[in-house]
C-alpha positions in Angstrom: 38.9 -14.0 -9.7 37.9 -10.4 -10.5 36.2 -9.6 -13.8 36.5 -6.3 -15.6 33.1 -6.6 -17.3 30.9 -3.6 -16.6 28.1 -4.5 -14.2 24.6 -4.8 -15.8 21.5 -5.5 -13.7 21.4 -9.3 -14.1 25.1 -9.6 -13.2 24.6 -7.3 -10.2 21.7 -9.4 -9.0 23.6 -12.7 -9.3 26.6 -11.1 -7.5 24.4 -9.9 -4.6 22.6 -13.2 -4.3 25.9 -15.0 -4.0 27.0 -12.5 -1.4 23.8 -13.1 0.6 24.4 -16.9 0.3 27.9 -16.4 1.7 26.4 -15.2 5.1 23.2 -17.2 5.0 22.2 -18.6 8.3 24.1 -16.0 10.3 21.1 -13.7 10.7 17.6 -12.9 9.5 17.6 -12.4 5.8 16.4 -8.8 5.8 19.5 -7.8 7.7 21.9 -9.1 5.0 21.9 -5.7 3.4 23.2 -4.1 6.6 26.5 -6.1 6.2 26.7 -6.4 2.4 26.2 -2.8 1.4 28.9 -1.2 3.7 31.4 -3.7 2.3 30.4 -3.0 -1.3 30.8 0.7 -0.5 34.3 0.0 0.9 35.1 -1.9 -2.3 33.8 1.0 -4.3 35.9 3.5 -2.3 39.0 1.4 -2.8 38.5 0.9 -6.5 37.9 4.7 -7.0 41.0 5.4 -4.9 43.1 3.1 -7.2 41.7 4.9 -10.2 42.7 8.3 -8.8 46.2 7.1 -7.9 46.6 5.9 -11.5 45.3 9.2 -12.8 47.9 11.1 -10.6 50.6 8.8 -11.9 49.6 9.5 -15.5 49.9 13.3 -15.0 53.7 12.8 -14.6 53.8 12.7 -10.8 55.7 9.4 -10.8 54.4 5.8 -10.4 51.4 4.7 -8.4 53.5 4.2 -5.2 54.7 7.8 -5.4 51.1 9.0 -6.1 50.0 7.1 -2.9 52.7 8.9 -0.9 51.6 12.3 -2.3 47.9 11.5 -1.5 48.9 10.6 2.1 50.6 14.0 2.4 47.8 15.9 0.7 44.3 14.2 1.0 42.9 16.9 -1.3 44.5 15.2 -4.3 41.8 12.4 -4.2 38.1 12.2 -3.5 38.8 10.0 -0.4 42.0 9.0 1.2 42.4 5.3 2.2 45.4 4.2 4.2 47.0 1.1 2.8 45.6 -1.2 5.6 42.0 -0.1 4.6 42.3 -0.8 0.9 40.5 -3.7 -0.6 43.6 -5.7 -1.8 44.8 -5.7 1.8 41.4 -6.6 3.3 41.1 -9.5 0.9 44.3 -11.0 2.4 42.9 -11.2 5.9 42.9 -14.7 7.4 42.6 -14.1 11.2 40.5 -11.7 13.3 38.6 -10.7 10.2 35.6 -9.2 11.9 37.7 -6.9 14.1 40.1 -5.9 11.3 37.2 -5.0 9.0 35.6 -2.9 11.8 39.0 -1.2 12.4 39.3 -0.6 8.6 36.0 1.2 8.3 36.7 3.3 11.4 40.1 4.3 9.9 38.4 5.3 6.7 35.9 7.4 8.7 38.7 9.0 10.7 40.6 10.0 7.6 37.5 11.3 5.7 35.2 13.5 7.8 32.3 13.3 5.4 32.1 9.5 5.8 31.8 9.6 9.6 28.6 7.9 10.6 28.2 6.6 7.1 30.8 3.9 6.4 31.5 3.0 10.0 27.9 2.1 11.1 28.4 -1.7 11.3 30.4 -3.7 13.8 31.6 -6.8 11.8 32.8 -8.3 15.1 29.5 -7.9 17.0 28.3 -10.7 19.3 25.0 -11.8 20.8 25.1 -13.8 24.0 28.8 -14.2 23.5 28.5 -15.6 20.0 29.7 -13.8 16.9 26.8 -12.7 14.6 28.9 -13.4 11.5 31.9 -15.8 12.0 35.2 -15.0 10.3 34.7 -17.9 7.9 31.5 -16.3 6.5 33.1 -12.8 6.3 36.0 -14.3 4.4 33.6 -15.9 1.9 31.6 -12.6 1.6 34.9 -10.7 0.9 35.7 -13.2 -1.9 32.3 -12.8 -3.5 32.5 -9.0 -3.4 36.0 -9.2 -4.9 34.6 -10.7 -8.2 33.8 -7.3 -9.7 35.7 -4.1 -10.1 33.3 -1.2 -9.2 35.3 2.0 -9.9 33.5 5.0 -11.4 33.9 3.6 -15.0 32.9 0.0 -14.0 29.3 0.4 -12.9 26.3 2.7 -13.2 26.3 5.8 -11.0 23.7 4.7 -8.5 25.2 1.2 -7.9 24.4 1.3 -4.2 20.8 2.2 -4.8 20.4 -0.6 -7.3 22.0 -3.0 -4.9 19.7 -1.9 -2.1 16.6 -2.2 -4.4 17.5 -5.8 -5.2 18.2 -6.8 -1.6 14.9 -5.2 -0.4 12.9 -7.1 -3.0 14.7 -10.4 -2.4 14.3 -10.4 1.3 12.3 -7.6 2.9 9.1 -8.1 0.9 9.0 -11.8 1.8 9.5 -11.0 5.4 6.6 -8.5 5.6 8.8 -5.5 5.9 7.7 -1.9 5.2 6.3 -1.5 1.8 7.3 2.2 1.9 11.0 1.5 2.0 11.9 1.1 -1.7 14.0 2.4 -4.5 12.7 4.4 -7.5 13.4 2.5 -10.7 16.2 4.1 -12.8 14.0 5.0 -15.7 11.4 6.8 -13.5 14.2 8.9 -12.1 15.5 9.7 -15.5 12.1 10.8 -16.8 11.8 13.2 -13.8 15.3 14.5 -14.3 14.8 15.1 -18.1 11.5 16.9 -17.7 12.8 19.1 -14.8 15.9 19.8 -16.9 18.2 21.2 -14.1 20.4 24.2 -14.9 23.9 24.6 -13.7 24.1 26.1 -10.2 20.5 25.4 -9.3 19.5 24.0 -5.9 17.5 20.8 -5.8 15.9 19.0 -2.8 14.4 15.6 -2.2 12.4 15.4 1.1 12.2 11.6 1.0 15.5 10.9 -0.7 16.1 7.2 0.1 19.5 6.3 -1.3 19.7 9.6 -3.1 19.0 8.1 -6.5 16.7 10.9 -7.8 19.3 13.5 -6.8 22.0 11.5 -8.7 19.8 11.5 -11.8 19.4 15.3 -11.7 23.1 15.7 -11.6 23.7 13.2 -14.4 21.2 15.0 -16.7 22.6 18.4 -15.8 26.1 17.3 -16.8 24.7 15.6 -19.9 23.0 18.8 -21.0 25.5 21.4 -19.9 28.9 19.6 -19.6 31.4 22.4 -19.0 29.0 24.8 -17.3 27.8 22.0 -15.0 31.4 21.2 -14.0 32.0 24.9 -13.2 28.7 25.4 -11.4 27.4 22.1 -10.1 24.0 21.5 -8.7 23.6 22.1 -5.0 21.8 18.9 -3.8 19.9 18.4 -0.5 17.9 15.5 0.9 16.2 14.3 4.0 15.6 10.6 4.8 14.0 8.9 7.8 15.5 5.4 7.7 19.1 5.3 9.2 20.2 2.6 6.7 19.0 4.5 3.6 20.3 7.8 5.0 23.7 6.2 5.2 23.5 5.1 1.6 22.4 8.5 0.5 25.5 10.0 2.2 27.6 7.3 0.4 26.1 8.3 -2.9 26.6 12.0 -2.2 30.2 11.3 -1.3 31.2 9.0 -4.1 29.7 11.4 -6.8 31.3 14.6 -5.4 27.8 15.9 -5.0 27.6 19.4 -3.5 25.1 19.7 -0.7 23.9 17.6 2.2 21.6 14.8 3.4 20.0 15.0 6.9 18.1 12.4 8.8 14.6 12.7 10.2 10.8 12.6 9.5 10.4 15.4 6.9 6.7 16.0 7.5 7.0 16.1 11.3 10.5 17.6 11.5 11.8 19.3 8.3 15.5 19.9 8.7 16.1 22.3 5.8 15.0 25.7 7.1 15.7 29.4 6.5 15.4 30.8 9.9 12.0 29.6 11.2 10.6 29.1 7.7 10.8 26.3 5.2 13.9 26.6 3.0 13.0 27.1 -0.7 14.7 25.5 -3.7 14.8 25.8 -7.5 13.8 22.1 -7.9 12.1 19.6 -5.7 11.8 15.9 -6.6 10.6 12.9 -4.5 9.1 9.5 -4.4 7.5 9.5 -0.9 5.8 6.5 0.6 2.4 6.1 -1.2 -0.7 6.4 0.9 1.3 6.9 4.1 -0.7 6.8 7.3 0.0 8.4 10.7 -0.7 12.1 10.0 -4.1 13.2 11.3 -5.9 16.5 10.8 -4.6 17.8 14.1 -1.0 17.3 12.9 -1.7 19.4 9.7 -3.6 22.0 11.7 -0.8 22.5 14.2 2.0 22.7 11.6 4.3 25.6 12.6 5.5 26.1 9.1 2.1 26.9 7.5 2.7 24.3 4.7 -0.8 22.9 4.4 -2.7 25.9 3.2 -4.5 24.0 0.4 -6.3 21.7 2.8 -5.8 18.8 5.2 -5.5 15.3 3.7 -7.3 12.4 5.5 -5.4 10.2 7.9 -5.4 7.3 5.4 -3.0 8.9 2.9 -0.5 11.7 3.2 0.1 12.0 -0.5 -1.2 15.5 -0.7 0.5 16.4 2.5 3.8 15.5 0.8 2.8 17.5 -2.3 2.1 20.5 -0.2 5.4 20.2 1.7 7.2 20.1 -1.7 5.2 23.1 -3.0 6.1 25.1 0.2 9.8 24.2 -0.5 9.7 25.7 -4.0 11.2 29.2 -4.8 9.1 31.8 -6.6 9.9 30.2 -10.0 10.5 26.7 -8.6 9.3 23.4 -10.2 8.7 20.0 -8.7 8.2 16.4 -9.8 6.7 13.8 -7.5 5.9 10.1 -7.9 2.5 9.2 -6.5 -0.1 6.5 -6.4 -2.5 6.8 -9.4 -5.4 7.5 -7.0 -3.8 10.7 -5.8 -4.8 12.4 -9.1 -8.3 11.0 -9.4 -9.6 9.9 -6.0 -12.8 11.8 -4.9 -13.6 13.2 -8.3 -17.3 12.7 -9.0 -18.2 12.4 -5.4 -21.5 14.1 -4.4 -20.1 15.3 -1.1 -16.9 17.1 -0.3 -13.7 15.1 -0.7 -10.4 16.3 0.9 -8.1 15.0 -1.8 -10.3 16.3 -4.6 -10.6 19.6 -2.9 -6.8 20.0 -2.5 -6.3 19.0 -6.2 -8.9 21.7 -7.1 -7.0 24.3 -5.2 -3.8 23.5 -7.0 -5.5 23.4 -10.4 -7.5 26.6 -9.9 -4.3 28.5 -8.9 -2.7 27.1 -12.1 0.2 25.3 -10.2 -0.3 21.9 -11.8 1.8 21.7 -15.0 1.5 18.0 -16.0 0.7 14.4 -15.1 2.4 11.3 -16.6 0.8 7.9 -16.1 3.5 5.2 -15.8 3.3 1.5 -16.9 2.3 -1.2 -14.4 4.8 -3.4 -12.5 7.8 -1.1 -12.5 8.2 -0.8 -8.7 9.5 -3.6 -6.6 7.0 -3.3 -3.8 3.9 -3.0 -5.9 2.4 -3.8 -9.3 0.5 -0.5 -9.4 1.6 1.9 -12.2 2.0 5.2 -10.4 1.9 8.7 -11.8 4.4 11.6 -12.0 2.9 14.9 -10.9 4.7 18.1 -12.0 4.1 21.5 -10.3 5.3 24.9 -11.4 5.0 28.1 -9.3 5.5 30.2 -12.4 4.4 28.6 -15.7 5.8 30.1 -18.9 3.1 32.2 -20.6 2.4 29.6 -23.3 1.5 27.0 -20.7 -0.7 29.1 -18.5 -4.1 27.7 -18.0 -3.0 24.4 -19.5 -2.0 20.9 -18.1 0.0 18.3 -20.0 -1.4 14.8 -19.7 0.7 11.8 -21.0 -0.6 8.3 -21.0 2.7 6.3 -21.0 1.0 3.1 -19.7 2.1 1.2 -22.8 5.7 2.4 -22.8 7.4 -0.6 -21.3 9.2 -3.8 -22.1 8.7 -7.1 -20.2 11.3 -7.9 -17.7 11.9 -10.5 -15.0 10.5 -10.0 -12.4 9.6 -6.4 -13.3 8.8 -4.4 -16.4 11.1 -1.5 -17.4 10.8 1.6 -19.6 13.3 1.4 -22.6 15.5 4.4 -23.2 13.6 5.3 -26.4 10.4 5.5 -24.4 12.1 7.7 -21.8 13.1 10.0 -24.6 9.7 10.0 -26.1 8.0 10.9 -22.8 10.4 13.7 -22.0 10.4 15.1 -25.5 6.6 15.2 -25.7 6.4 17.0 -22.4 9.2 19.5 -23.0 8.0 20.3 -26.5 4.4 20.6 -25.1 2.8 18.8 -27.9 -0.3 16.6 -28.4 0.4 13.1 -29.8 -2.5 10.8 -30.8 -3.2 8.1 -28.2 -0.2 9.3 -26.1 -0.6 12.9 -24.9 -3.1 15.7 -24.6 -3.0 19.3 -23.4 -6.1 20.2 -21.5 -7.2 23.5 -20.0 -7.8 24.1 -16.3 -11.4 24.7 -17.3 -11.6 21.1 -18.7 -10.0 19.8 -15.5 -12.7 21.6 -13.6 -15.4 20.1 -15.7 -14.0 16.6 -15.0 -14.3 17.5 -11.3 -10.5 17.7 -11.1 -9.8 14.2 -12.2 -6.3 14.5 -13.6 -5.8 10.8 -14.6 -4.2 10.8 -18.1 -6.2 7.7 -19.1 -9.4 9.7 -18.6 -8.4 12.1 -21.4 -6.0 10.0 -23.5 -7.0 6.5 -24.7 -3.6 5.0 -25.0 -3.0 2.4 -27.7 -2.3 -0.3 -25.1 -3.7 1.4 -22.0 -6.9 -0.8 -21.8 -5.0 -4.0 -21.3 -2.5 -2.6 -18.9 -4.5 -0.4 -16.5 -4.8 -1.3 -12.9 -8.2 -2.6 -11.5 -8.2 0.2 -8.8 -7.8 2.9 -11.5 -10.6 1.3 -13.6 -13.0 1.2 -10.7 -12.2 4.8 -9.7 -12.9 6.0 -13.2 -16.0 3.9 -13.5 -17.3 5.4 -10.3 -16.5 8.9 -11.6 -18.2 8.2 -14.9 -21.3 6.9 -13.1 -21.4 10.1 -11.0 -21.0 12.2 -14.2 -23.9 10.3 -15.7 -26.1 10.9 -12.7 -25.3 14.7 -12.8 -26.3 14.8 -16.5 -29.5 12.9 -15.8 -30.4 15.5 -13.0 -29.7 18.4 -15.4 -31.8 16.8 -18.1 -34.6 16.3 -15.6 -34.5 20.0 -14.7 -34.5 21.1 -18.4 -37.3 18.9 -19.5 -39.4 19.7 -16.4 -39.1 23.4 -17.3 -40.5 22.5 -20.7 -43.4 20.5 -19.2 -42.0 17.0 -20.1 -41.0 14.1 -17.9 -37.6 12.6 -18.5 -36.3 9.3 -17.1 -32.8 8.1 -17.7 -32.7 5.6 -20.6 -36.2 6.3 -21.7 -35.9 9.8 -23.2 -38.8 12.2 -23.0 -42.5 11.3 -22.4 
């Protein structure tokens, strides 16, 4: 029985768990998503197609059957055209050769809709191993029935339904199986904070070099429409993304397709092989947004040194973390007045500060600060992300700060802005608004935000951790151990520097000074 209730997250999770149980035993658990998500996408396409036929009928073009005939003759009347045999009501009636007929259906959809080729038709539901079906028809029938429970047209579920589904399936299965911790979805509220602060304008270009399921690009489009309505409809954002994982690449293409997003998503390793180029140079955009894998390994100094695009002019990160490699790629992808927002591990904005010797990450941060390209840092609450309990930070860059912000950096300690959830915390809408409003209005709020100068950042040895400058109301009880240890080490180094300076001053006056004892 299908329900018309709008899908919230608990309902979605129950639905997906039941879908996974329907094919349990047929394959390794992490592969469930490879079969469940394409079918959910087909259901989404079918429900949206039904909605559009109903819309055509309401405009006076006849009944739904007549609208279907018109759509068959002119595919441009609908987002995507689905022949009758590929619509969900027909697929739900299948009783024999289900695997083959499902495979035929997705291939028909791809044939009729060029933009879905290589996206919706990536799974063979009739595949075999050693002569045995991977998923028997009985299990596919059960899976179809579970997916049939909910209507998922555009008005029935949140815009990034596929990303949310992918997020849940990854957490439920991939983590427990030791899968890549870098393959994860950015929580909705984090994407909304990025989008509100970047405040996209109609007609702008936006790029995500590690786009995953395309969720951050979707959020930019939503906020642009929310802020500019008619203008956004007339001049939509031009959205572009690159993704390395074939599965998430396909989902990003699905998201682009279902939301009528203008632009393109390409597949490949962005750092090694950036696909969006302007001749032989990196293509530049108005906005860049990303949540790349944190502390990614595999890129050594030789890689950065031999980069043919001259992206890493601020310095070469260590082989242990590519965080500032990603930041430099994003910066190189910004137009002359471009802005960027990136989600990073908290250590990316503080690691190396206070070190007596040269530190590559600190030195790269220093180069960005000294050139006045860092506009702001937002410390997030703990336990938001499915693959880690670490809080993370949002780093904002601006190639051309407005005059009133030059020489300044906005720091927001939002570590206490969360509500408890199961299994993960979340940021309430009121807190999303508070963070974005504080940033956009460029104001200091006690125990929440502070505007520092680039000189103050330099004095702190380029430690840009908001908790160093803003003692949040609840920050002490919610900060990560790694961040506390890093700040403790930095404070100890600051203390040692002060002791050395006092030794020098007192020695010049003929006194002996020992830390903790005062003068003798």
